[in-house]
C-alpha positions in Angstrom: 66.5 130.2 87.2 67.9 128.9 84.5 70.3 126.9 85.4 74.0 127.2 84.1 76.9 125.1 84.0 80.4 127.0 85.2 84.0 125.5 83.2 85.9 125.3 87.0 83.1 125.1 89.8 84.5 127.1 92.8 82.5 125.6 95.9 80.6 126.9 99.3 78.6 126.2 102.5 75.2 126.6 102.2 71.5 125.5 104.0 71.5 122.3 104.5 68.4 121.8 102.9 68.5 123.6 100.2 70.0 120.2 98.0 67.9 117.1 97.8 70.7 114.6 97.6 70.1 110.9 99.0 71.6 109.9 102.5 73.7 112.5 103.6 75.3 113.9 100.5 73.1 116.8 101.3 75.2 117.6 104.6 78.1 118.1 103.0 77.2 121.6 102.1 78.7 122.6 99.2 77.4 125.0 96.7 78.8 125.8 93.0 79.5 129.7 93.9 76.5 131.9 92.0 74.3 128.7 91.1 71.4 127.2 91.6 72.4 123.7 94.0 69.6 122.1 91.8 72.2 122.8 89.0 74.9 120.6 90.8 72.1 117.5 91.9 71.1 117.6 88.3 74.9 116.4 87.0 75.5 113.8 89.5 71.6 112.2 88.0 72.8 113.1 84.1 76.5 111.4 84.9 74.9 108.6 87.1 72.4 107.6 84.1 75.3 107.8 81.6 76.9 105.4 84.0 74.7 102.7 84.3 72.2 103.6 86.4 68.0 103.8 85.6 68.4 107.8 86.0 66.1 110.4 88.5 63.6 107.9 88.9 65.4 105.7 90.6 64.7 105.3 94.0 68.5 103.2 94.8 69.9 106.7 93.5 67.4 109.1 96.0 67.1 107.0 98.6 69.3 103.4 98.4 70.6 101.2 101.0 73.0 102.5 103.4 75.1 99.6 102.7 73.9 98.9 98.8 75.4 102.2 97.1 75.1 102.3 93.1 78.6 102.5 92.4 77.5 105.0 89.1 76.5 107.2 91.4 79.2 106.5 93.8 81.6 107.6 90.5 79.5 110.4 89.5 79.4 112.0 92.0 83.6 112.0 92.0 83.6 113.2 88.7 82.0 116.7 89.5 83.9 116.4 92.6 81.8 116.1 95.7 84.6 115.5 98.2 83.9 115.5 102.1 84.6 118.4 103.3 87.3 118.0 106.5 86.8 121.0 108.9 89.3 121.4 112.1 86.7 122.8 115.5 89.3 124.5 117.8 89.5 126.0 121.4 92.6 128.5 121.3 94.4 131.0 123.5 95.5 134.2 122.3 98.9 132.9 122.2 97.7 130.0 120.3 97.8 127.5 123.0 94.8 124.5 122.9 95.7 121.8 125.5 93.4 121.0 127.9 90.8 123.5 127.5 87.9 121.5 129.3 89.6 121.2 132.8 92.4 120.9 134.9 93.3 116.7 134.7 92.0 117.1 130.5 95.3 116.6 129.1 97.9 116.8 131.7 100.3 115.2 129.3 104.4 117.3 129.4 103.7 118.8 132.8 100.5 121.0 131.4 98.8 122.4 134.8 96.9 125.0 132.9 93.5 123.0 131.9 90.0 124.3 131.5 90.7 127.5 130.8 87.7 128.0 128.9 84.9 127.7 131.7 84.8 131.1 132.5 84.1 132.5 129.4 81.7 130.0 127.7 78.9 132.2 127.8 75.2 131.1 126.0 76.2 132.8 122.6 79.2 130.3 122.5 77.1 127.5 123.5 74.6 128.5 120.6 76.7 129.0 118.3 78.4 125.5 119.1 75.3 124.1 118.8 75.0 125.5 114.9 78.8 123.5 113.8 77.1 120.4 115.6 73.5 120.3 115.3 73.9 118.2 112.3 75.1 115.1 111.1 79.0 114.7 110.8 81.6 112.4 111.8 84.9 112.9 113.6 88.5 112.4 112.3 90.9 111.8 115.9 94.6 111.3 117.1 94.0 108.9 119.4 95.1 110.7 122.6 91.7 113.1 122.2 90.1 110.0 121.3 91.2 108.3 124.5 89.8 111.5 126.3 86.7 111.7 124.5 85.9 108.3 125.1 86.2 108.3 128.7 83.7 110.4 128.7 81.6 111.7 125.6 79.4 107.5 125.9 78.6 108.4 129.4 76.8 111.4 128.2 73.2 112.5 126.5 72.5 116.0 125.4 72.6 117.7 122.2 76.1 118.1 122.1 76.8 114.3 123.3 74.5 112.6 121.3 75.8 113.4 117.8 79.3 112.7 119.0 77.8 109.2 120.0 76.6 108.6 116.8 79.2 110.1 114.7 81.3 107.9 113.3 85.3 108.4 114.8 88.2 108.0 112.3 91.1 107.1 114.9 94.5 108.0 113.4 97.1 105.6 115.6 98.9 102.8 115.1 98.8 100.7 118.6 95.5 98.8 119.0 91.9 100.1 120.8 90.9 99.0 123.9 87.1 100.6 123.2 84.0 99.6 123.3 82.5 103.0 122.1 80.4 102.2 119.3 81.5 103.4 115.4 85.0 103.2 116.4 87.1 102.8 113.4 91.2 102.9 113.6 92.8 104.4 110.1 95.4 101.5 109.5 98.2 101.8 107.2 99.4 105.3 106.0 97.3 107.9 107.8 97.4 109.8 105.2 96.3 107.7 102.4 93.6 106.6 105.1 92.4 110.0 105.3 92.5 111.1 101.4 90.3 107.8 101.1 87.5 108.7 103.4 87.3 112.1 101.9 86.1 110.5 98.7 83.9 108.3 100.4 79.9 109.0 100.5 79.1 110.7 103.9 78.6 113.8 106.2 81.0 116.7 106.6 84.4 115.9 108.5 84.9 117.1 111.9 88.3 117.4 113.6 88.4 118.5 117.6 91.7 118.3 119.6 94.1 116.4 118.0 97.2 118.7 117.7 99.7 116.8 116.1 97.2 115.3 113.5 96.3 118.6 113.0 99.7 119.0 112.4 99.6 116.3 109.4 96.5 117.2 107.8 98.6 120.9 107.4 101.5 119.6 106.0 99.2 117.5 103.4 97.0 120.1 102.1 93.6 118.6 104.3 92.1 121.3 105.8 89.2 122.5 104.1 88.4 125.3 106.7 89.0 126.1 110.1 86.4 126.8 112.9 88.2 128.7 115.7 86.9 129.9 118.9 89.8 132.1 120.2 89.6 132.6 124.7 90.6 136.0 125.6 93.5 133.8 127.7 97.5 133.7 127.2 98.7 130.5 129.4 102.4 130.5 128.0 103.0 127.0 127.8 100.9 124.1 126.7 100.8 122.9 122.8 100.0 124.8 120.3 97.6 124.7 117.4 100.3 126.1 114.8 103.4 123.8 115.9 107.0 125.4 114.8 107.1 123.2 111.8 103.7 124.5 110.3 103.8 125.1 106.4 103.8 128.9 105.3 100.8 130.1 103.8 97.5 132.5 104.0 94.6 132.2 105.3 90.9 134.0 103.7 88.1 135.0 106.6 85.0 132.9 105.8 82.9 134.8 108.5 83.6 136.3 112.5 81.8 136.9 115.5 82.5 137.6 119.2 80.8 136.5 121.7 79.7 138.8 125.5 82.4 137.1 127.1 85.2 138.2 124.6 85.7 134.5 122.5 86.3 135.9 119.3 84.0 133.1 116.6 85.7 133.2 113.4 86.1 130.8 110.0 89.0 130.3 108.0 89.5 128.5 104.5 93.5 128.1 103.0 94.2 130.6 100.2 97.0 129.5 98.8 100.3 131.7 99.3 101.3 134.7 102.2 100.8 137.5 100.4 103.8 139.6 101.4 105.8 142.4 100.4 107.3 145.4 102.4 105.9 149.2 103.2 109.9 150.2 102.5 110.1 152.7 100.2 112.3 152.0 97.2 115.4 153.8 97.1 
C-alpha cells in the first residue's frame, strides 16, 4: 500500500504488534486514521535523521537502552504528536458511584457502607475483558487514596492481573510524602497538572487511571482524559463517591465500542467529542 501523508492526522487504536517502533512506543497503540501505521514509523525515522540521528539503520533508534534515549528520536516523536494516552478504567454503578467496588472494607471514607458491589457480577466474560485491557505494558496514574489501597494489597499478589500492576510505574498525585517500599513508585511533585502534562510528552506506554475519583475530576477539568473505559454494573447504591462529581465540565463524548456481559455489566469505551449536542424537540412557534 502506498503511504499517504494526511495534513491533520486523527488517531485511533490499533493492534499492539502493528507498528515496529523501539521500546514501548508501539504499546501506545496509535494509528493514523485510514493509513498504514508504517507511515508514522517512516516519518519518525526521517525526522530523527534530519535532527541528527543516523537514520533507519541506527540500532540506538530502533532498540536503545532504557536510560539512553536518542534525543533526536524524542524530538521527532513529539513532532508527529505521539503523546502518551491517558485511559480511565472505572467500575461504576448505574447511579454513578465508583467507591469501594472490591469489598466492604476497601474504602469506607465518608461513612460508606456498601463496598463490594461488583463481586456478585464479576463473571468470566468481564474477567476476560479486563485481561485484554491490562494484558500489556502500561503505567499507572493514581490519586493518594487509591494508591494507598493498592499498595496494601497488590505487592503481595501474583498472577495475570497482579503482575502488570506490580511491574507498572506508579505515578502518584499527592502532596504528602510516600512511606511505601512498593517498587517503581514515583511521587508527582509541584503542580500536579503540569507534571501530568510533562509525563504525557515522555516516551513510554499508555497511562491507566484506576479508582482515583478526585484525580479524575482534575483530569477532566484540564482535558487530560483520552478515553473512559467504563464497566457499569446493574446496581444502584444512592450514596458514595461519584465518578462524575457536581463540578464535572459540560462536555460530549462519543462511543468507541460496547458490549455486555452475561451478568449484565455494560462494558463501554468513550472518548471526548467536544461540546454537548444540545437542542430542543419543541416545535417552533
